Structure formats: structure tokens, C-alpha cells
The first five atom37 places (N, CA, C, CB, O) and aatype in JSON, in Angstrom:
{
  "aatype": [20, 20, 20, 20, 20, 20, 20, 20, 20, 20, 20, 20, 20, 20, 20, 20, 20, 20, 20, 20, 20, 20, 20, 20, 20, 20, 20, 20, 20, 20, 20, 20, 20, 20, 20, 20, 20, 20, 20, 20, 20, 20, 20, 20, 20, 20, 20, 20, 20, 20, 20, 20, 20, 20, 20, 20, 20, 20, 20, 20, 20, 20, 20, 20, 20, 20, 20, 20, 20, 20, 20, 20, 20, 20, 20, 20, 20, 20, 20, 20, 20, 20, 20, 20, 20, 20, 20, 20, 20, 20, 20, 20, 20, 20, 20, 20, 20, 20, 20, 20, 20, 20, 20, 20, 20, 20, 20, 20, 20, 20, 20, 20, 20, 20],
  "atom_mask": [
    [1, 1, 1, 1, 1],
    [1, 1, 1, 1, 1],
    [1, 1, 1, 1, 1],
    [1, 1, 1, 1, 1],
    [1, 1, 1, 1, 1],
    [1, 1, 1, 1, 1],
    [1, 1, 1, 1, 1],
    [1, 1, 1, 1, 1],
    [1, 1, 1, 1, 1],
    [1, 1, 1, 1, 1],
    [1, 1, 1, 1, 1],
    [1, 1, 1, 1, 1],
    [1, 1, 1, 1, 1],
    [1, 1, 1, 1, 1],
    [1, 1, 1, 1, 1],
    [1, 1, 1, 1, 1],
    [1, 1, 1, 1, 1],
    [1, 1, 1, 1, 1],
    [1, 1, 1, 1, 1],
    [1, 1, 1, 1, 1],
    [1, 1, 1, 1, 1],
    [1, 1, 1, 1, 1],
    [1, 1, 1, 1, 1],
    [1, 1, 1, 1, 1],
    [1, 1, 1, 1, 1],
    [1, 1, 1, 1, 1],
    [1, 1, 1, 1, 1],
    [1, 1, 1, 1, 1],
    [1, 1, 1, 1, 1],
    [1, 1, 1, 1, 1],
    [1, 1, 1, 1, 1],
    [1, 1, 1, 1, 1],
    [1, 1, 1, 1, 1],
    [1, 1, 1, 1, 1],
    [1, 1, 1, 1, 1],
    [1, 1, 1, 1, 1],
    [1, 1, 1, 1, 1],
    [1, 1, 1, 1, 1],
    [1, 1, 1, 1, 1],
    [1, 1, 1, 1, 1],
    [1, 1, 1, 1, 1],
    [1, 1, 1, 1, 1],
    [1, 1, 1, 1, 1],
    [1, 1, 1, 1, 1],
    [1, 1, 1, 1, 1],
    [1, 1, 1, 1, 1],
    [1, 1, 1, 1, 1],
    [1, 1, 1, 1, 1],
    [1, 1, 1, 1, 1],
    [1, 1, 1, 1, 1],
    [1, 1, 1, 1, 1],
    [1, 1, 1, 1, 1],
    [1, 1, 1, 1, 1],
    [1, 1, 1, 1, 1],
    [1, 1, 1, 1, 1],
    [1, 1, 1, 1, 1],
    [1, 1, 1, 1, 1],
    [1, 1, 1, 1, 1],
    [1, 1, 1, 1, 1],
    [1, 1, 1, 1, 1],
    [1, 1, 1, 1, 1],
    [1, 1, 1, 1, 1],
    [1, 1, 1, 1, 1],
    [1, 1, 1, 1, 1],
    [1, 1, 1, 1, 1],
    [1, 1, 1, 1, 1],
    [1, 1, 1, 1, 1],
    [1, 1, 1, 1, 1],
    [1, 1, 1, 1, 1],
    [1, 1, 1, 1, 1],
    [1, 1, 1, 1, 1],
    [1, 1, 1, 1, 1],
    [1, 1, 1, 1, 1],
    [1, 1, 1, 1, 1],
    [1, 1, 1, 1, 1],
    [1, 1, 1, 1, 1],
    [1, 1, 1, 1, 1],
    [1, 1, 1, 1, 1],
    [1, 1, 1, 1, 1],
    [1, 1, 1, 1, 1],
    [1, 1, 1, 1, 1],
    [1, 1, 1, 1, 1],
    [1, 1, 1, 1, 1],
    [1, 1, 1, 1, 1],
    [1, 1, 1, 1, 1],
    [1, 1, 1, 1, 1],
    [1, 1, 1, 1, 1],
    [1, 1, 1, 1, 1],
    [1, 1, 1, 1, 1],
    [1, 1, 1, 1, 1],
    [1, 1, 1, 1, 1],
    [1, 1, 1, 1, 1],
    [1, 1, 1, 1, 1],
    [1, 1, 1, 1, 1],
    [1, 1, 1, 1, 1],
    [1, 1, 1, 1, 1],
    [1, 1, 1, 1, 1],
    [1, 1, 1, 1, 1],
    [1, 1, 1, 1, 1],
    [1, 1, 1, 1, 1],
    [1, 1, 1, 1, 1],
    [1, 1, 1, 1, 1],
    [1, 1, 1, 1, 1],
    [1, 1, 1, 1, 1],
    [1, 1, 1, 1, 1],
    [1, 1, 1, 1, 1],
    [1, 1, 1, 1, 1],
    [1, 1, 1, 1, 1],
    [1, 1, 1, 1, 1],
    [1, 1, 1, 1, 1],
    [1, 1, 1, 1, 1],
    [1, 1, 1, 1, 1],
    [1, 1, 1, 1, 1],
    [1, 1, 1, 1, 1]
  ],
  "atom_positions": [
    [[101.87, 80.59, 124.62], [101.83, 81.03, 123.71], [100.64, 80.96, 122.56], [102.79, 80.71, 123.52], [100.53, 79.74, 122.43]],
    [[99.68, 81.56, 121.64], [98.98, 80.99, 120.96], [99.71, 80.82, 120.15], [97.98, 81.37, 120.7], [100.86, 81.24, 120.16]],
    [[98.94, 79.88, 118.89], [99.57, 79.71, 117.23], [99.37, 81.04, 116.77], [98.7, 78.54, 116.07], [98.76, 81.86, 117.47]],
    [[99.88, 81.35, 115.57], [99.79, 82.55, 114.64], [99.66, 82.13, 113.57], [100.78, 83.45, 114.58], [100.55, 82.72, 112.95]],
    [[99.3, 81.68, 113.08], [98.7, 81.07, 111.43], [99.64, 81.52, 110.31], [97.02, 81.78, 110.92], [100.11, 80.71, 109.51]],
    [[99.98, 83.2, 110.25], [100.49, 83.95, 109.66], [102.14, 84.14, 110.18], [99.61, 85.01, 109.71], [103.1, 84.52, 109.52]],
    [[102.1, 83.87, 111.1], [103.38, 83.87, 111.36], [104.57, 82.58, 110.83], [103.27, 84.0, 112.75], [105.72, 82.84, 110.45]],
    [[103.94, 81.08, 110.94], [104.1, 80.03, 110.9], [104.29, 80.04, 109.61], [103.32, 79.31, 111.45], [105.42, 79.89, 109.14]],
    [[103.24, 80.2, 108.88], [103.11, 80.06, 107.28], [104.79, 81.46, 106.75], [100.78, 80.82, 106.63], [105.76, 81.08, 106.09]],
    [[104.72, 82.06, 106.97], [105.92, 83.31, 106.54], [107.21, 82.26, 106.93], [105.9, 85.18, 107.74], [108.02, 81.87, 106.09]],
    [[107.23, 81.91, 108.23], [108.32, 81.24, 108.86], [108.34, 79.54, 107.73], [107.86, 81.06, 110.89], [109.28, 78.78, 107.48]],
    [[107.75, 79.52, 107.55], [107.81, 78.01, 107.03], [108.04, 78.38, 105.56], [106.32, 76.97, 107.32], [108.55, 77.47, 104.91]],
    [[107.73, 79.68, 104.79], [107.56, 79.72, 103.66], [109.11, 79.88, 103.72], [106.53, 80.68, 103.04], [109.76, 78.99, 103.15]],
    [[110.04, 81.28, 104.56], [111.13, 81.96, 104.62], [112.17, 80.19, 104.32], [111.25, 83.08, 106.34], [113.0, 79.99, 103.43]],
    [[111.84, 79.48, 105.11], [111.83, 77.21, 104.81], [112.73, 76.91, 103.37], [109.49, 76.24, 104.23], [113.7, 76.4, 102.8]],
    [[111.74, 77.54, 103.33], [111.25, 76.71, 101.83], [111.76, 77.69, 100.84], [109.36, 76.43, 101.56], [112.02, 77.37, 99.68]],
    [[111.83, 78.35, 101.1], [112.45, 79.3, 99.73], [114.65, 79.56, 100.48], [111.0, 81.72, 99.67], [115.41, 79.96, 99.6]],
    [[115.15, 79.37, 101.56], [116.23, 79.15, 101.71], [116.68, 77.78, 100.71], [116.36, 79.1, 103.15], [117.38, 77.91, 99.71]],
    [[116.11, 76.43, 101.21], [116.27, 75.74, 100.07], [116.31, 75.63, 99.25], [116.09, 75.37, 99.85], [117.02, 74.73, 98.8]],
    [[115.53, 76.5, 98.38], [115.28, 76.85, 96.88], [116.89, 77.27, 96.49], [113.97, 78.3, 96.64], [117.74, 76.79, 95.74]],
    [[116.83, 78.5, 97.49], [118.37, 79.26, 96.74], [119.38, 78.29, 97.3], [118.86, 81.16, 97.34], [120.55, 78.65, 97.12]],
    [[119.27, 77.53, 97.72], [120.66, 76.9, 97.6], [120.69, 75.87, 96.7], [121.16, 76.38, 98.84], [121.72, 75.23, 96.47]],
    [[119.26, 75.61, 95.98], [119.54, 74.09, 95.29], [119.52, 75.45, 93.82], [117.86, 72.25, 95.48], [119.98, 74.9, 92.83]],
    [[119.16, 76.82, 93.53], [119.98, 77.19, 92.8], [120.87, 77.54, 92.47], [119.88, 77.43, 92.57], [121.11, 77.59, 91.26]],
    [[121.92, 78.01, 93.55], [123.09, 78.1, 93.45], [124.07, 77.13, 93.5], [123.28, 78.76, 94.08], [125.26, 77.41, 93.63]],
    [[123.49, 75.67, 93.39], [124.28, 74.96, 92.88], [123.84, 74.63, 91.0], [124.29, 73.73, 93.93], [124.52, 74.31, 90.03]],
    [[122.88, 74.83, 91.12], [122.9, 75.01, 89.17], [123.0, 76.47, 88.04], [121.32, 74.43, 88.66], [122.62, 76.74, 86.9]],
    [[123.98, 77.37, 89.5], [124.73, 77.86, 89.23], [124.13, 79.28, 88.97], [125.34, 77.16, 88.42], [124.76, 80.11, 88.32]],
    [[122.36, 79.64, 89.72], [121.86, 80.7, 89.51], [122.2, 81.31, 90.87], [120.49, 80.61, 89.03], [122.25, 80.8, 91.99]],
    [[122.48, 82.92, 90.31], [123.35, 83.51, 91.61], [122.21, 85.2, 91.75], [125.69, 83.85, 91.03], [121.96, 85.87, 92.75]],
    [[121.77, 85.4, 90.3], [121.17, 86.64, 90.06], [119.89, 86.82, 90.83], [120.94, 86.81, 88.66], [119.89, 87.63, 91.75]],
    [[118.66, 86.08, 90.51], [117.43, 86.25, 90.87], [116.83, 85.45, 92.07], [116.78, 86.05, 89.79], [115.82, 85.85, 92.65]],
    [[117.71, 83.92, 92.52], [118.03, 83.57, 93.68], [118.64, 84.58, 94.42], [118.71, 82.55, 93.63], [117.57, 85.14, 94.63]],
    [[119.25, 85.12, 94.85], [120.0, 86.15, 95.98], [118.61, 86.93, 96.28], [121.51, 87.36, 95.27], [117.98, 86.76, 97.33]],
    [[118.02, 88.19, 94.75], [117.17, 88.83, 95.72], [115.64, 87.84, 95.84], [116.92, 90.54, 95.14], [114.75, 88.57, 96.28]],
    [[115.31, 86.9, 95.67], [114.44, 85.98, 95.77], [114.62, 85.7, 97.2], [114.59, 84.89, 94.82], [113.61, 85.84, 97.88]],
    [[115.81, 85.28, 97.85], [116.17, 84.95, 98.85], [116.43, 86.54, 99.96], [117.38, 83.99, 98.43], [116.28, 86.64, 101.18]],
    [[116.78, 87.42, 99.13], [115.99, 87.96, 100.42], [114.87, 88.74, 100.68], [116.64, 88.57, 101.02], [114.68, 89.23, 101.79]],
    [[114.28, 88.85, 99.94], [112.22, 89.51, 99.83], [111.59, 88.33, 100.59], [111.17, 89.56, 97.69], [110.82, 88.56, 101.53]],
    [[111.86, 87.23, 100.25], [111.18, 85.85, 100.63], [111.55, 85.81, 102.01], [111.69, 84.45, 99.78], [110.69, 85.3, 102.73]],
    [[112.58, 86.21, 102.58], [112.66, 86.25, 103.92], [112.81, 87.13, 104.99], [113.29, 85.73, 104.07], [113.41, 87.11, 106.07]],
    [[111.99, 88.02, 104.31], [111.84, 89.44, 104.9], [110.34, 89.32, 105.21], [112.27, 90.81, 103.83], [109.88, 89.84, 106.22]],
    [[109.52, 88.59, 104.27], [107.93, 88.41, 104.86], [108.04, 88.29, 105.7], [107.0, 87.55, 104.62], [107.95, 89.43, 106.16]],
    [[108.31, 87.3, 106.9], [108.92, 86.61, 107.55], [108.88, 87.71, 109.04], [110.29, 86.17, 106.73], [108.16, 87.86, 110.03]],
    [[110.1, 88.28, 108.46], [110.58, 89.18, 109.9], [109.3, 90.13, 109.81], [112.38, 90.24, 109.84], [108.58, 90.18, 110.81]],
    [[109.01, 90.74, 108.89], [108.09, 91.72, 109.28], [107.14, 90.93, 109.7], [107.67, 92.7, 108.29], [107.44, 90.6, 110.84]],
    [[106.47, 90.6, 109.49], [105.4, 89.82, 109.97], [105.22, 89.82, 111.49], [105.59, 88.47, 109.49], [104.23, 90.06, 112.18]],
    [[107.2, 89.28, 111.99], [107.51, 88.93, 113.22], [107.2, 90.85, 113.63], [109.3, 87.99, 113.4], [106.6, 91.13, 114.67]],
    [[107.57, 91.67, 112.93], [108.21, 93.2, 113.53], [106.63, 93.68, 113.76], [109.38, 94.45, 112.16], [106.52, 94.7, 114.45]],
    [[105.32, 93.03, 113.23], [104.57, 93.54, 113.24], [103.54, 92.97, 114.11], [104.44, 93.76, 112.21], [102.44, 93.5, 113.99]],
    [[103.64, 91.98, 114.98], [103.6, 90.98, 116.5], [103.81, 91.93, 117.22], [104.71, 89.7, 116.88], [102.99, 92.18, 118.11]],
    [[104.6, 92.48, 117.1], [105.44, 92.78, 118.18], [105.27, 94.79, 118.29], [107.25, 92.03, 117.72], [105.94, 95.52, 119.02]],
    [[104.34, 95.17, 117.46], [103.48, 96.44, 117.07], [103.52, 97.21, 118.43], [101.77, 96.07, 116.52], [103.37, 96.81, 119.59]],
    [[103.84, 98.77, 117.77], [103.5, 99.68, 119.74], [102.02, 100.25, 119.99], [104.63, 101.55, 120.05], [101.52, 100.68, 121.03]],
    [[101.4, 100.1, 118.53], [100.1, 100.87, 118.08], [99.7, 99.96, 116.47], [100.54, 102.91, 117.84], [100.36, 99.19, 115.78]],
    [[97.89, 100.7, 116.32], [97.76, 99.68, 115.66], [98.47, 100.15, 114.16], [96.23, 99.24, 115.7], [98.86, 99.33, 113.33]],
    [[98.54, 101.39, 114.02], [99.56, 102.04, 113.19], [100.38, 101.64, 112.6], [100.12, 102.68, 113.59], [100.52, 101.44, 111.39]],
    [[101.24, 101.44, 113.78], [102.54, 100.27, 113.74], [102.57, 99.53, 113.09], [102.83, 99.52, 114.6], [103.19, 99.54, 112.03]],
    [[101.79, 98.47, 113.6], [101.3, 97.22, 112.95], [100.64, 96.73, 111.39], [100.43, 96.96, 113.77], [100.76, 95.66, 110.8]],
    [[99.92, 97.92, 111.04], [99.22, 97.83, 109.53], [100.27, 98.46, 109.1], [97.66, 98.54, 109.12], [99.51, 99.2, 108.46]],
    [[101.51, 98.96, 108.79], [102.3, 99.83, 108.15], [103.49, 98.39, 108.96], [102.23, 101.91, 108.62], [104.27, 99.34, 109.07]],
    [[103.92, 97.69, 109.3], [105.04, 96.28, 109.17], [103.58, 95.61, 108.33], [105.82, 95.19, 111.18], [103.85, 95.63, 107.13]],
    [[102.69, 95.25, 108.46], [102.09, 94.17, 106.96], [102.07, 94.37, 106.26], [101.13, 93.67, 106.57], [102.15, 93.6, 105.3]],
    [[101.91, 95.91, 106.19], [102.33, 96.45, 104.56], [103.43, 96.08, 104.09], [102.46, 97.88, 104.32], [103.71, 95.77, 102.93]],
    [[104.08, 96.12, 105.01], [105.87, 96.23, 104.48], [105.82, 94.3, 104.16], [107.54, 96.99, 106.37], [106.13, 93.71, 103.12]],
    [[105.46, 93.88, 105.1], [105.62, 92.76, 104.65], [104.89, 91.97, 103.39], [105.49, 92.26, 105.61], [105.25, 90.85, 103.03]],
    [[103.73, 92.75, 102.75], [103.26, 92.4, 101.85], [103.4, 92.66, 100.71], [102.55, 92.45, 102.0], [102.96, 91.98, 99.78]],
    [[104.24, 93.98, 100.59], [105.08, 94.42, 99.6], [106.01, 93.12, 99.42], [105.87, 95.82, 100.0], [105.8, 92.41, 98.43]],
    [[107.28, 92.66, 100.58], [108.15, 91.93, 99.78], [107.63, 90.68, 100.05], [109.6, 92.08, 100.04], [108.41, 89.72, 100.11]],
    [[105.76, 90.46, 100.3], [105.53, 89.02, 99.23], [105.04, 88.99, 97.58], [104.29, 88.14, 99.93], [104.81, 88.13, 96.73]],
    [[105.01, 90.53, 97.67], [104.89, 90.74, 96.35], [105.86, 90.69, 95.47], [104.44, 91.7, 96.18], [105.76, 90.51, 94.26]],
    [[106.77, 90.83, 96.08], [108.33, 91.01, 95.36], [109.05, 89.49, 94.98], [109.5, 91.88, 96.62], [109.59, 88.86, 94.08]],
    [[108.65, 89.43, 96.25], [108.89, 87.43, 96.16], [108.19, 87.02, 95.47], [108.63, 86.39, 97.35], [108.75, 86.34, 94.61]],
    [[106.86, 87.07, 95.35], [105.97, 86.75, 93.69], [106.12, 87.22, 92.78], [104.75, 86.94, 93.45], [105.28, 87.08, 91.89]],
    [[107.05, 87.85, 92.61], [107.12, 88.84, 91.17], [108.83, 87.12, 90.52], [108.04, 91.74, 91.75], [108.78, 86.32, 89.58]],
    [[110.02, 87.35, 91.64], [111.22, 86.87, 91.17], [110.42, 85.01, 91.66], [112.99, 87.73, 92.17], [110.88, 84.16, 92.43]],
    [[109.6, 85.0, 91.12], [109.32, 83.41, 91.08], [108.5, 83.76, 89.73], [108.34, 82.53, 92.61], [108.75, 82.8, 89.01]],
    [[107.92, 84.37, 89.22], [107.33, 84.28, 88.01], [108.45, 84.31, 87.26], [106.33, 85.25, 87.68], [108.9, 83.58, 86.38]],
    [[108.85, 85.45, 87.83], [110.63, 85.17, 86.78], [111.15, 84.33, 86.66], [111.86, 85.65, 87.05], [110.98, 83.73, 85.6]],
    [[112.15, 83.74, 87.76], [112.19, 82.43, 88.16], [111.6, 81.32, 86.64], [111.11, 82.39, 89.7], [112.17, 80.67, 85.76]],
    [[110.03, 81.65, 87.06], [110.02, 80.17, 86.08], [109.25, 80.68, 84.64], [108.9, 78.61, 86.97], [108.33, 80.05, 84.11]],
    [[109.89, 82.1, 84.08], [108.99, 81.99, 83.16], [110.89, 82.39, 82.0], [107.15, 83.35, 83.35], [111.18, 82.27, 80.81]],
    [[111.45, 82.73, 82.9], [112.7, 82.83, 82.75], [113.21, 81.17, 82.52], [113.3, 83.67, 84.02], [114.43, 81.34, 82.54]],
    [[113.08, 80.17, 82.39], [113.69, 79.46, 82.43], [115.14, 78.95, 82.86], [113.42, 79.47, 81.79], [115.87, 78.14, 82.28]],
    [[115.41, 79.77, 84.28], [116.99, 79.71, 84.42], [116.76, 78.21, 85.64], [117.93, 81.62, 85.23], [116.96, 77.87, 86.8]],
    [[116.5, 77.98, 85.03], [116.02, 76.41, 86.74], [115.39, 75.59, 85.65], [114.27, 76.9, 88.66], [115.01, 75.93, 84.53]],
    [[115.38, 74.64, 86.14], [114.57, 73.03, 86.21], [113.13, 72.39, 87.08], [115.68, 72.12, 86.81], [112.16, 71.64, 87.05]],
    [[113.91, 73.31, 87.8], [113.79, 73.48, 89.63], [112.04, 74.12, 89.22], [115.39, 75.13, 90.76], [111.76, 74.98, 88.38]],
    [[111.1, 73.36, 90.12], [109.03, 74.03, 89.91], [109.28, 74.38, 90.61], [107.4, 73.42, 89.93], [109.99, 73.88, 91.48]],
    [[108.63, 75.84, 90.54], [108.17, 77.19, 90.73], [107.08, 77.08, 91.87], [107.59, 77.84, 89.34], [107.1, 77.49, 93.03]],
    [[105.73, 76.12, 90.85], [104.18, 76.57, 91.29], [103.71, 76.28, 92.6], [103.13, 75.92, 90.44], [102.81, 76.76, 93.27]],
    [[104.79, 75.11, 92.86], [104.24, 75.38, 94.58], [104.74, 76.91, 95.56], [105.03, 73.9, 95.58], [104.33, 77.68, 96.43]],
    [[105.66, 76.68, 94.85], [106.29, 78.0, 95.28], [105.56, 79.49, 95.32], [107.38, 78.15, 94.4], [105.67, 80.28, 96.26]],
    [[104.84, 79.69, 94.15], [104.08, 80.88, 93.65], [102.46, 80.61, 94.48], [104.03, 80.87, 91.67], [101.77, 81.5, 94.98]],
    [[102.09, 78.93, 94.43], [100.69, 78.88, 95.25], [100.95, 79.42, 96.95], [100.05, 77.05, 95.23], [99.79, 79.79, 97.14]],
    [[101.43, 79.62, 97.84], [102.12, 79.27, 98.44], [101.94, 80.41, 98.94], [103.11, 78.73, 98.1], [100.94, 80.62, 99.61]],
    [[103.01, 81.52, 98.67], [103.08, 83.08, 98.16], [101.61, 83.82, 98.15], [103.69, 83.12, 96.5], [101.21, 84.53, 99.08]],
    [[101.03, 83.6, 97.19], [99.2, 83.8, 96.65], [98.62, 83.67, 98.06], [98.35, 82.29, 95.36], [97.61, 84.3, 98.39]],
    [[99.18, 82.92, 98.81], [97.74, 82.3, 99.8], [98.5, 83.6, 101.43], [97.86, 79.44, 100.3], [97.74, 84.18, 102.21]],
    [[100.15, 83.71, 101.47], [100.16, 83.85, 101.54], [100.1, 85.95, 101.49], [100.28, 82.79, 101.59], [99.87, 86.59, 102.52]],
    [[100.23, 86.32, 100.77], [99.89, 87.79, 100.12], [97.94, 87.47, 100.52], [100.52, 87.99, 97.8], [97.8, 88.04, 101.6]],
    [[97.07, 87.09, 100.28], [95.63, 86.74, 100.21], [95.58, 87.14, 101.94], [95.18, 84.89, 99.58], [94.79, 87.99, 102.34]],
    [[96.39, 86.5, 102.77], [95.93, 86.72, 104.38], [96.12, 87.5, 104.82], [96.24, 86.13, 105.28], [95.38, 87.89, 105.71]],
    [[97.68, 88.46, 104.32], [98.44, 89.64, 104.94], [97.74, 90.27, 104.7], [99.64, 90.12, 104.68], [97.3, 90.87, 105.68]],
    [[97.04, 90.68, 103.22], [96.05, 91.89, 103.38], [94.45, 91.32, 103.98], [95.88, 92.68, 101.69], [93.71, 92.28, 104.18]],
    [[94.23, 90.86, 104.09], [93.17, 90.36, 104.94], [93.42, 90.63, 106.13], [92.93, 89.07, 104.88], [92.49, 90.96, 106.87]],
    [[94.15, 90.6, 106.39], [94.39, 90.67, 107.61], [94.89, 92.62, 107.9], [95.64, 89.34, 107.89], [94.46, 93.47, 108.68]],
    [[95.84, 92.64, 106.96], [95.91, 94.52, 107.22], [94.6, 95.09, 106.72], [97.28, 95.46, 106.18], [94.31, 96.21, 107.14]],
    [[93.83, 94.54, 105.98], [91.81, 95.29, 105.63], [91.26, 94.78, 107.02], [90.45, 94.24, 103.83], [90.67, 95.83, 107.27]],
    [[91.06, 94.18, 107.87], [90.39, 93.86, 108.83], [90.74, 94.57, 109.78], [90.39, 92.72, 109.07], [89.93, 94.7, 110.7]],
    [[92.52, 95.47, 109.89], [92.8, 96.34, 111.1], [92.14, 97.42, 110.67], [94.28, 96.63, 111.51], [91.36, 97.99, 111.43]],
    [[92.42, 97.95, 109.09], [92.13, 99.21, 109.4], [90.94, 99.66, 109.55], [92.57, 99.87, 108.7], [90.79, 100.76, 110.08]],
    [[89.36, 98.55, 108.91], [87.83, 98.88, 109.18], [87.96, 98.29, 110.96], [86.46, 97.77, 107.87], [86.97, 97.64, 111.28]],
    [[88.62, 98.39, 111.66], [88.18, 98.18, 113.46], [88.94, 99.9, 114.0], [89.39, 96.19, 114.54], [88.9, 100.25, 115.18]]
  ]
}
């Protein structure tokens, strides 16, 4: 099986988000962390669905959903950072989600032009 950069990146990011969620729960932060967990792990699930798409339109649609989930995740991360609900450094997560958004956006644009 061929290595898929975005599938690997989103799986790794999901694992990062799960670990962050566990840390946030230990700090008794339950509101934003749940939203972050849902959107952050949904990105990879939608990428996997896109890989198994039955048509180009389906592929673009699933990746577009992944992109929306990634942008939502970025919002929750920024909110966590700005709200000071935690002392955990969020910067590495913000950098990684920005990379993921850029990659997914590029894949969508490339697929639309072919």
C-alpha cells in the first residue's frame, strides 16, 4: 500500500488531539476540549472516507468536509489559547493544523482542476 501523506498526518494529529483532550480533562476543562476532540478526530475520518470515494465529486466533497473540520479545530485551538483556560502550550497544534489545512486545500484545488 502506498504511503498517503495526508492520511498519515491527520491520523497523527488525531492522536495529538486525544492526548491533549486527556490533559485538558485533568485540568478540569470539559467544554472546549470536547468540541476539539470531535472536530480534531473527524478530520482524519473524512480523509479516510475521501480515499475510498466512489467518484471525483464524492472525493472532493469528503475532503471539503475534512477541511471544514480542520478549520473548526483551528478555531477551538485558538479559543483555548486566547481564553487561558489551560497552561498547555497550544502553538504546536496550531502549526500542525495549519499544515493540514494547507495540504487539504491544495488537494481539493488540484482535484477540481483535473
